[in-house]
C-alpha positions in Angstrom: 5.0 -19.2 3.7 1.5 -17.8 2.8 -1.8 -19.4 4.0 -5.3 -18.5 3.4 -6.8 -16.1 5.9 -10.2 -14.9 6.7 -12.0 -13.4 9.6 -15.7 -14.0 9.2 -16.4 -11.9 12.3 -15.1 -8.7 11.0 -17.3 -6.0 9.5 -16.5 -5.9 6.6 -15.3 -9.5 6.4 -11.6 -9.8 5.8 -10.4 -12.4 3.1 -6.8 -12.9 2.0 -3.5 -14.6 2.6 -1.2 -14.3 5.6 2.5 -14.4 4.8 4.4 -15.7 7.8 8.2 -15.0 8.0 10.6 -17.6 9.1 12.2 -14.9 11.4 9.5 -12.5 12.5 10.5 -9.1 13.5 7.3 -8.2 15.2 6.5 -5.8 12.3 3.4 -6.2 10.0 2.3 -4.9 6.7 -1.5 -4.7 5.6 -1.3 -4.8 1.6 -4.1 -4.4 -0.8 -4.7 -4.2 -4.5 -5.7 -1.5 -7.1 -9.0 -0.9 -8.8 -8.6 -3.5 -11.5 -7.1 -6.2 -9.6 -7.5 -8.4 -6.4 -5.1 -9.6 -3.7 -3.8 -12.3 -6.1 -2.1 -9.8 -8.5 1.5 -10.6 -9.3 2.7 -7.3 -7.8 1.1 -7.9 -4.5 2.1 -11.6 -4.3 5.9 -10.7 -5.2 5.9 -7.8 -2.7 4.4 -9.8 0.0 6.9 -12.6 -0.5 9.8 -10.1 -0.5 8.5 -8.3 2.8 8.1 -11.8 4.5 11.6 -12.7 3.5 12.8 -9.6 5.4 10.8 -10.6 8.4 7.5 -8.6 8.1 4.4 -10.6 8.8 2.0 -9.5 5.8 -1.7 -9.6 5.5 -2.6 -9.4 1.7 -6.2 -9.0 1.3 -9.1 -8.2 -0.9 -10.8 -4.7 -0.4 -14.6 -5.0 0.2 -15.6 -3.8 -3.3 -13.8 -6.8 -4.8 -15.6 -9.3 -2.6 -18.9 -7.8 -3.7 -17.9 -7.4 -7.4 -15.5 -10.0 -8.8 -14.7 -7.9 -11.7 -14.5 -4.1 -12.8 -13.5 -1.0 -10.8 -15.1 0.2 -7.6 -17.7 2.7 -7.7 -17.2 6.0 -5.7 -19.9 5.1 -3.2 -17.9 2.0 -2.0 -14.7 4.0 -1.1 -15.8 4.6 2.5 -16.5 0.9 2.9 -13.1 0.0 1.5 -11.5 2.3 4.0 -13.5 0.3 6.6 -11.9 -2.8 5.3 -8.4 -1.2 5.7 -9.1 -0.1 9.3 -10.3 -3.7 10.1 -7.3 -5.4 8.7 -4.9 -3.0 10.6 -6.8 -3.9 13.7 -6.5 -7.5 13.0 -2.7 -7.4 12.7 -2.6 -5.2 16.0 -4.6 -8.0 17.7 -1.7 -10.4 16.8 0.6 -8.4 19.1 2.7 -7.0 16.3 4.8 -4.1 17.6 4.3 -2.1 14.3 1.9 -2.2 11.6 2.2 -0.6 8.3 -0.5 0.0 5.7 0.0 -0.2 1.9 -1.6 -0.7 -1.2 -1.2 -0.5 -5.0 -2.9 2.5 -6.8 -6.4 2.7 -5.6 -5.6 0.8 -2.6 -2.8 3.0 -1.7 -5.0 6.1 -2.2 -7.6 4.8 0.1 -4.8 4.0 2.7 -3.6 7.7 2.4 -7.1 9.1 2.9 -7.7 6.8 5.8 -4.4 7.9 7.4 -5.1 11.5 6.9 -8.4 11.0 8.8 -6.9 8.7 11.5 -3.1 9.6 11.8 -2.6 7.0 14.7 -4.0 4.1 12.8 -0.8 2.9 11.2 2.9 3.4 12.0 3.7 4.1 8.3 2.6 3.7 4.7 3.9 1.8 1.8 2.4 3.2 -1.5 2.8 1.4 -4.9 2.1 3.6 -7.9 -0.1 6.3 -6.2 -2.6 7.2 -8.8 -2.0 11.1 -8.8 -4.4 11.8 -11.5 -6.4 9.6 -14.2 -4.1 9.2 -17.2 -4.1 12.3 -19.6 -6.1 14.2 -17.1 -3.2 16.0 -15.1 -5.7 18.7 -13.7 -7.7 16.1 -11.8 -5.3 15.7 -8.9 -6.0 13.3 -6.1 -4.2 15.3 -3.4 -6.8 17.1 -1.5 -6.1 15.3 1.7 -2.2 15.5 1.3 -1.8 18.5 3.6 -3.5 16.5 6.4 -1.2 13.5 5.9 1.3 13.1 8.9 1.8 9.3 8.9 5.3 8.5 7.5 4.8 7.4 3.8 7.1 5.7 1.3 6.0 6.0 -2.2 7.5 3.8 -5.1 6.7 5.3 -8.6 7.5 4.3 -12.1 9.1 6.7 -14.4 6.5 5.7 -17.2 3.5 5.6 -15.0 0.6 7.4 -16.9 -1.0 8.4 -13.6 1.7 10.8 -13.0 5.1 11.8 -14.1 7.9 12.0 -11.6 8.1 15.7 -11.7 4.3 15.8 -10.8 4.7 13.2 -8.1 7.6 15.3 -6.5 5.5 18.5 -6.7 2.5 16.7 -5.0 4.7 15.3 -2.2 5.6 18.8 -1.2 2.0 19.0 0.2 2.7 16.4 2.8 3.7 17.7 6.2 4.7 14.3 7.5 8.0 12.3 6.8 8.0 11.0 3.3 10.2 9.6 0.5 9.8 8.4 -3.0 11.6 5.6 -4.8 11.7 6.0 -8.6 11.7 2.6 -10.7 13.3 3.6 -13.9 11.3 2.5 -17.0 8.3 1.0 -15.0 4.7 1.6 -15.7 1.8 1.6 -13.2 2.1 -2.1 -12.5 5.9 -1.7 -11.6 6.7 -5.2 -12.7 8.3 -6.2 -16.1 6.1 -8.6 -18.2 8.6 -11.4 -18.9 11.9 -11.0 -17.3 12.9 -11.6 -13.6 12.5 -8.6 -11.5 14.6 -7.4 -8.5 12.1 -4.5 -7.7 10.3 -6.0 -4.9 13.5 -6.7 -2.8 14.7 -3.4 -3.8 11.4 -1.7 -2.5 11.7 -3.6 0.8 15.6 -2.5 1.3 14.7 1.1 0.6 11.5 0.9 2.8 13.6 -0.5 5.7 16.1 2.4 5.2 13.3 4.9 5.3 12.0 3.4 8.6 15.4 3.6 10.2 15.5 7.5 9.3 12.3 7.8 11.4 13.9 6.2 14.4 16.9 8.7 14.1 14.4 11.6 13.8 12.6 10.5 17.1 
């Protein structure tokens, strides 16, 4: 079940949808979108539903740039404000007495999540990163990995083998920069949006299953 959600007292204001599981586990995921979408994207909706079916409470929300600009990509000047939105969304889920809060996003949203976590490693208990935009298409030398060596928050990456923002080999090489626990799930044949256009898709449930398995390895390490 998802219900509209807003927190008008936030700065920035948080707008989105709250997915409430039938059997809550006490774990929550904050999930946001890429540069060309909003929280109503098919990928985010299906991922949020799959997470909720597995017991996660999910806050699927719009980044501040999207509230200010209904269409088009964010400007570089809005990135810090978008990270403020991520920080506030995590805080909201903490206030709801969740035992663990994970921070996730697709593409740009995931990149901002990793940047925030590299600056504030205690903010989230882990990261769920869908199609991390390693570099702009056809520009492999413009890597977005400068903050990776500072990233210690456990991070689970989901990457399509046909993603123009980075090959599988490029992603594996980049992840070697990360000191914290991390893993990558390859989705064979998927592009940057991860979802097929017409056919039914089991990817969201697979991601949730692999993400939970990754979290179990962290408990064993502790």
